[in-house]
LOGUMI-141073 format. One record per residue: residue in one letter; x, y, z of N, C-alpha, C in turn; residue number from 1. Coordinates in pm, whole numbers. Each point is the difference from the previous one (the first is absolute). Example, Ala and Ser with C-alpha at 12.3 -4.5 7.8 and 13.67 -1.06 7.14 Angstrom:
2
('A'; (1319; -569; 780); (-89; 119; 0); (90; 120; 0); 1)
('S'; (-35; 105; -72); (82; 119; 6); (-77; 109; 73); 2)
% end
This chain:
86
('M'; (69; -117; 29); (-70; 123; -11); (85; 135; -14); 1)
('Q'; (-22; 74; -62); (82; 117; -25); (-19; 118; 119); 2)
('A'; (73; 59; 40); (4; 95; 99); (-104; 99; -10); 3)
('Q'; (-62; 34; -123); (-81; 120; -16); (-139; -67; 2); 4)
('D'; (2; -134; -37); (-152; -87; 45); (-10; -25; 134); 5)
('L'; (105; -47; 59); (-1; -4; 152); (-30; 100; 50); 6)
('S'; (55; 142; -29); (-32; 126; 62); (-164; 21; -14); 7)
('R'; (-31; -16; -102); (-173; 22; -50); (-73; -83; 85); 8)
('I'; (19; -130; 19); (-64; -95; 75); (-14; 65; 138); 9)
('I'; (109; 29; 65); (22; 39; 158); (-130; 129; -35); 10)
('E'; (29; 92; -83); (-68; 120; -1); (-172; -21; -15); 11)
('M'; (-62; -72; -91); (-153; -58; 11); (-4; -75; 110); 12)
('A'; (84; -102; 82); (-46; -56; 104); (-22; 112; 121); 13)
('W'; (74; 119; 1); (-4; 116; 98); (-150; 44; -18); 14)
('E'; (-27; 22; -146); (-87; 92; -35); (-163; -93; 44); 15)
('D'; (-68; 127; 96); (-129; -65; 55); (-92; -22; -111); 16)
('R'; (-29; 41; -111); (-126; -49; -99); (90; -54; -106); 17)
('T'; (108; -79; -1); (41; -110; -83); (-25; -139; 52); 18)
('P'; (-90; -59; -92); (-27; -129; 68); (80; -107; -26); 19)
('F'; (5; -109; 100); (132; -74; -23); (-54; -76; -168); 20)
('E'; (-87; -8; -57); (-44; -84; -69); (61; 71; -139); 21)
('A'; (18; 157; -15); (70; 44; -59); (153; 3; -51); 22)
('I'; (68; -39; 123); (122; -49; -7); (35; -134; -65); 23)
('E'; (-87; -85; 62); (-18; -111; -57); (-3; 12; -164); 24)
('H'; (-96; 68; -40); (-57; 20; -142); (152; 60; -100); 25)
('L'; (28; 84; 86); (159; 57; -80); (114; -61; 18); 26)
('Y'; (19; -52; 117); (136; -88; 39); (15; -119; 27); 27)
('G'; (-130; -84; 0); (-43; -133; 22); (42; -67; 152); 28)
('L'; (-4; 116; 69); (36; -51; 157); (-144; -7; 54); 29)
('N'; (-50; -77; 67); (-158; 3; 94); (69; 52; 152); 30)
('Q'; (-116; 20; 96); (19; 87; 97); (116; -63; 85); 31)
('S'; (18; -140; 22); (63; -70; 71); (168; 30; -25); 32)
('A'; (17; 4; -179); (126; 28; -12); (35; 147; 11); 33)
('V'; (-84; 96; 6); (9; 152; 17); (62; -32; 138); 34)
('V'; (-95; -27; 121); (93; -1; 158); (102; -56; -16); 35)
('V'; (43; -144; -71); (123; -15; -8); (144; 70; -17); 36)
('L'; (-88; 75; -150); (119; 99; -25); (0; 108; 95); 37)
('M'; (-82; 79; 20); (10; 106; 116); (77; -21; 112); 38)
('R'; (-7; -143; 70); (68; -51; 126); (142; 9; -71); 39)
('Q'; (-5; -61; -131); (202; 1; -30); (37; 120; 12); 40)
('Q'; (-85; 118; -63); (70; 136; -73); (3; 95; 96); 41)
('L'; (-106; 4; 99); (-36; 93; 102); (124; -23; 139); 42)
('K'; (13; 135; 101); (33; -8; 103); (-97; -78; 112); 43)
('S'; (11; -87; 61); (-93; -63; 65); (-92; 113; 49); 44)
('S'; (27; 74; 75); (-111; 132; 73); (-63; 10; -132); 45)
('S'; (21; 44; -83); (-57; 63; -158); (-112; -127; -18); 46)
('F'; (60; -118; -27); (-113; -149; -21); (-102; 20; 100); 47)
('K'; (17; 9; 91); (-79; -12; 123); (-123; 105; -17); 48)
('M'; (99; 148; -11); (-141; 118; -20); (-72; -33; -119); 49)
('W'; (63; -69; -123); (-102; -14; -129); (-99; -103; 17); 50)
('R'; (39; -130; 96); (-71; -118; -16); (-120; 34; 131); 51)
('K'; (22; 115; 62); (-114; 34; 92); (-93; 120; -58); 52)
('R'; (74; 74; -102); (-91; 110; -86); (-61; -81; -92); 53)
('V'; (12; -117; -79); (-54; -68; -55); (-97; -83; 15); 54)
('A'; (-26; -74; 97); (-37; -92; 82); (-158; 15; -1); 55)
('G'; (-54; -76; -67); (-194; 41; -27); (4; 100; -55); 56)
('R'; (70; 101; -47); (-17; 91; -100); (-119; -24; -126); 57)
('K'; (-111; 56; -3); (-67; -76; -114); (57; 72; -146); 58)
('T'; (83; 143; 9); (31; 38; -127); (106; -81; -29); 59)
('K'; (41; -99; 53); (148; -66; -47); (-69; -138; -47); 60)
('H'; (-125; 2; 6); (-45; -133; -55); (-110; -22; -77); 61)
('F'; (29; 25; -137); (-101; -14; -90); (-161; -29; 14); 62)
('R'; (20; -129; 38); (-160; -41; -6); (-68; 65; 156); 63)
('L'; (76; 18; 91); (-74; 53; 117); (-29; 162; -21); 64)
('T'; (61; 52; -84); (-33; 141; -57); (-148; -20; -70); 65)
('R'; (41; -127; -100); (-125; -4; -106); (-150; -22; 102); 66)
('L'; (34; -75; 102); (-96; -43; 100); (-77; 123; 45); 67)
('S'; (87; 84; 50); (-18; 96; 103); (-114; 115; -87); 68)
('L'; (45; 13; -152); (-65; 67; -89); (-141; -71; -49); 69)
('I'; (-11; -114; 4); (-109; -70; -37); (-101; 47; 132); 70)
('C'; (39; -33; 119); (-58; 32; 127); (-55; 141; 2); 71)
('S'; (53; 95; -48); (-31; 130; -5); (-79; 54; -94); 72)
('H'; (-8; -90; -115); (-54; 48; -106); (-100; -116; -38); 73)
('S'; (-83; -59; 107); (-33; -131; -25); (-139; 16; -151); 74)
('N'; (-59; 110; 13); (-55; 9; -114); (45; 0; -124); 75)
('R'; (118; 11; -46); (96; 9; -105); (48; -160; -14); 76)
('L'; (-28; -90; 85); (51; -154; 3); (47; -25; -103); 77)
('E'; (-86; -12; -140); (34; -71; -109); (97; 57; -70); 78)
('Q'; (75; 150; 33); (95; 16; -80); (122; -10; 32); 79)
('F'; (6; -126; 125); (143; -8; 52); (-5; -149; 19); 80)
('D'; (113; -91; -48); (34; -131; 3); (154; -18; 84); 81)
('V'; (-55; -44; 125); (126; 17; 82); (89; -156; -41); 82)
('H'; (-41; -71; -80); (139; -86; -56); (78; 50; -129); 83)
('K'; (-29; 138; -53); (38; 54; -120); (168; 100; 77); 84)
('T'; (106; -17; -2); (76; 72; 33); (48; 125; -81); 85)
('R'; (-93; 28; -121); (23; 111; -77); (-132; 55; -56); 86)
% end
């Protein structure tokens, strides 16, 4: 993996609004692989801060974000398909 790709993956992982699915789509790394990469690349304290920050955050999980939208817009349910990622 090139240094600039590694840097971009770390940047995307820190971004609140970038879901893990986007990283997987662009770089082929699922959430578990991103966690391993972050553990290897960050200082221990930074990794712990990042894990605490992203744990359970709806915006880091595309499906949770979509389900939240469905619940809040139940009258438009037919417009959303939770099984599609794009």
